[in-house]
C-alpha positions as CSV (number, residue, x, y, z in Angstrom):
1,M,4.7,42.9,17.8
2,S,2.9,40.1,19.1
3,A,-0.7,38.9,18.0
4,S,-3.1,36.6,19.3
5,V,-2.2,33.2,18.0
6,V,-5.7,32.2,18.1
7,D,-7.0,35.1,16.0
8,L,-3.9,34.6,13.7
9,E,-4.9,31.2,13.0
10,K,-8.5,31.8,12.5
11,Q,-7.7,34.7,9.8
12,L,-5.1,32.6,8.0
13,K,-7.4,29.6,7.7
14,A,-10.0,32.1,6.4
15,V,-7.3,33.4,3.8
16,T,-6.5,29.9,2.6
17,K,-10.0,28.9,2.2
18,T,-11.4,32.2,0.6
19,G,-8.6,34.4,-0.4
20,K,-5.3,34.1,-2.4
21,Y,-2.0,33.7,-1.1
22,V,1.6,32.3,-2.0
23,V,3.8,30.1,0.3
24,G,7.4,29.7,0.1
25,R,10.6,31.9,0.2
26,K,11.1,32.4,-3.4
27,E,7.4,32.7,-4.2
28,V,6.8,35.1,-1.3
29,L,9.8,37.2,-2.5
30,N,8.6,37.2,-6.1
31,G,5.0,38.1,-5.2
32,L,5.6,40.5,-2.1
33,K,4.5,43.7,-4.1
34,G,0.8,44.4,-3.4
35,S,0.5,41.7,-0.4
36,K,-1.6,42.4,2.7
37,L,0.3,40.4,5.0
38,V,3.3,38.3,5.5
39,V,3.5,35.9,8.2
40,W,6.9,33.7,8.9
41,S,8.1,31.3,11.1
42,A,10.8,32.2,13.7
43,S,12.5,28.8,13.3
44,A,12.8,28.9,9.6
45,N,15.6,30.2,7.5
46,V,13.6,33.1,6.2
47,P,16.0,35.4,4.1
48,P,16.3,38.9,5.5
49,R,15.8,40.0,1.9
50,I,12.1,39.2,2.3
51,L,11.8,41.2,5.6
52,D,13.7,43.9,4.1
53,E,11.3,44.1,1.2
54,C,8.3,44.0,3.6
55,R,9.7,47.0,5.3
56,N,10.3,48.9,2.0
57,L,6.9,48.1,0.6
58,Q,5.3,48.6,4.0
59,V,3.8,45.2,4.2
60,P,2.9,44.1,7.6
61,A,4.9,41.4,9.0
62,V,4.1,38.9,11.7
63,R,6.5,36.5,13.4
64,F,4.9,33.2,14.2
65,D,6.7,31.8,17.2
66,G,6.6,28.1,15.9
67,N,8.2,25.9,13.4
68,P,6.9,25.5,9.7
69,I,5.0,22.4,10.4
70,E,3.0,24.3,13.2
71,L,2.9,27.3,10.6
72,G,1.4,25.1,8.2
73,K,-1.3,23.7,10.6
74,T,-2.0,27.2,11.5
75,C,-2.8,28.1,7.9
76,G,-4.9,24.9,7.5
77,I,-2.3,23.7,5.0
78,P,-1.2,20.1,5.3
79,Y,2.7,20.7,4.8
80,K,5.4,23.0,5.8
81,V,5.3,26.7,5.5
82,S,8.2,28.7,6.1
83,V,6.5,32.0,5.2
84,I,3.1,32.9,3.7
85,A,2.1,36.1,1.9
86,V,-1.7,37.0,1.9
87,K,-2.5,38.5,-1.8
88,S,-6.1,38.6,-1.0
89,A,-7.9,38.5,2.2
90,G,-11.3,37.1,1.1
91,D,-13.5,36.5,4.2
92,A,-10.4,37.3,6.7
93,S,-10.2,40.3,8.8
94,L,-6.5,41.4,8.8
95,G,-7.1,44.7,10.6
96,T,-5.4,43.6,13.8
97,F,-2.2,42.9,11.9
98,E,-2.0,46.1,10.1
99,K,0.6,47.6,12.1
100,S,2.6,44.6,12.8
101,E,6.3,45.3,11.8
102,D,8.1,42.0,12.8
103,Y,10.9,42.9,10.2
104,E,13.9,41.5,12.0
105,N,15.0,37.7,12.2
106,P,18.4,37.7,13.9
107,K,21.0,36.1,11.8
108,S,24.7,35.7,12.2
109,G,27.9,34.5,10.3
110,F,27.4,32.2,7.2
111,Q,23.5,31.5,8.0
112,R,22.8,35.1,7.4
113,Q,25.0,34.9,4.3
114,Q,23.1,32.2,3.1
115,A,19.6,33.6,3.9
116,A,20.6,36.9,2.0
117,Q,21.7,34.9,-1.0
118,L,18.7,32.7,-0.8
119,I,20.9,29.7,-0.6
120,P,19.2,27.0,1.0
121,P,21.2,25.5,3.8
122,V,22.2,21.7,3.4
123,K,19.4,19.6,4.8
124,T,20.0,16.1,6.6
125,Q,16.7,15.1,4.9
126,E,18.2,15.8,1.3
127,K,21.3,13.8,2.2
128,E,19.2,10.9,3.7
129,E,17.1,10.9,0.5
130,K,20.1,10.8,-1.8
131,Q,21.7,8.1,0.3
132,E,18.5,6.1,0.1
133,A,18.0,6.6,-3.6
134,K,21.8,5.7,-4.3
135,Q,21.1,2.3,-2.2
136,K,18.0,1.6,-4.3
137,D,20.0,2.0,-7.5
138,N,22.6,-0.2,-6.1
139,S,20.1,-2.9,-4.9
140,R,18.5,-2.7,-8.4
141,A,22.1,-3.2,-10.1
142,T,22.8,-6.2,-7.8
143,K,19.5,-7.7,-8.5
144,K,20.0,-7.2,-12.1
145,K,23.5,-8.9,-11.9
146,K,21.9,-11.8,-10.1
147,E,19.2,-12.2,-12.5
148,D,21.8,-12.0,-15.6
149,V,23.9,-14.7,-13.7
150,K,20.7,-17.0,-13.4
151,S,19.6,-16.6,-17.1
152,E,23.4,-17.3,-18.2
153,S,23.3,-20.3,-15.9
154,R,19.8,-21.4,-17.5
155,K,20.9,-21.1,-20.8
156,S,24.2,-23.0,-20.2
157,S,22.3,-25.7,-18.6
158,R,19.8,-25.7,-21.6
159,A,22.6,-26.0,-24.2
160,K,24.3,-29.0,-22.1
161,K,21.1,-31.0,-22.1
162,E,20.5,-30.1,-25.8
163,Q,24.2,-31.5,-26.3
164,E,23.4,-34.5,-24.4
165,V,20.5,-35.3,-26.4
166,K,22.2,-34.9,-29.5
167,E,24.9,-37.2,-28.4
168,K,22.3,-39.8,-27.4
169,A,20.9,-39.5,-30.7
170,K,24.1,-40.1,-32.4
171,P,25.1,-43.8,-33.0
172,S,28.4,-44.7,-31.4
173,R,31.3,-45.8,-33.5
174,K,31.0,-49.3,-32.2
175,A,27.4,-49.3,-33.4
176,K,28.3,-48.1,-36.6
177,K,30.9,-51.0,-36.9
178,E,28.4,-53.5,-35.9
179,N,26.0,-52.2,-38.4
180,K,28.5,-52.1,-41.2
181,A,29.4,-55.8,-40.2
182,E,25.9,-56.9,-40.2
183,E,25.3,-55.1,-43.8
184,E,28.6,-56.9,-45.2
185,E,27.4,-60.3,-43.5
186,E,24.0,-59.9,-45.2
187,E,25.6,-59.0,-48.5
188,A,27.7,-62.0,-48.5
189,E,24.8,-64.1,-47.5
190,A,22.9,-62.9,-50.5
191,E,25.8,-63.3,-52.9
192,A,26.2,-67.3,-51.5
193,E,22.6,-67.7,-52.3
194,E,22.8,-66.4,-55.8
195,D,25.6,-68.7,-56.5
196,T,23.8,-71.5,-54.9
197,D,20.8,-70.7,-57.2
198,E,23.1,-70.6,-60.4
199,E,24.9,-74.0,-59.5
200,E,21.5,-75.7,-59.4
201,E,20.6,-74.4,-62.7
202,D,23.5,-75.7,-64.3
């Protein structure tokens, strides 16, 4: 059963502003009992189990012929919405949709099995996010490695400079010998002077 998109948008925005609702496949499935209306995106992987439960519980269901981004905008919600369940209408008037029975979302093969088991399909976006996170980790590791190499280089350079300063501070062997020779010469001169003094006294 098709419904006026304009009216649907008006009522859903009224619900999100003044009523109570839940969005998302698992959230809707868990809170389906007592719901006033369910609206789902035709291009989303909405599990048939949700639509089967809607039929069993006699909850009106409306198929929205647009993607989750468009359904989110229609609801006045700034993110993707694959399915929304209205718990309390608030100021919205849902009478137009009371007899809506869009309980069929054709699926085939593995896609239907995935939806029935509530197994989310592998998304390219998730893969890209994981690859991006991995690249960031690798980049951090490479950066840390470079920083460690720089740190080691600095330490090595500092140690080398300290060693050079120590070497410069140490007197050379030649200087030691010269100093020793000077000391011996001074001692010899002092002894000679003492002997001279003794001879004069005599």
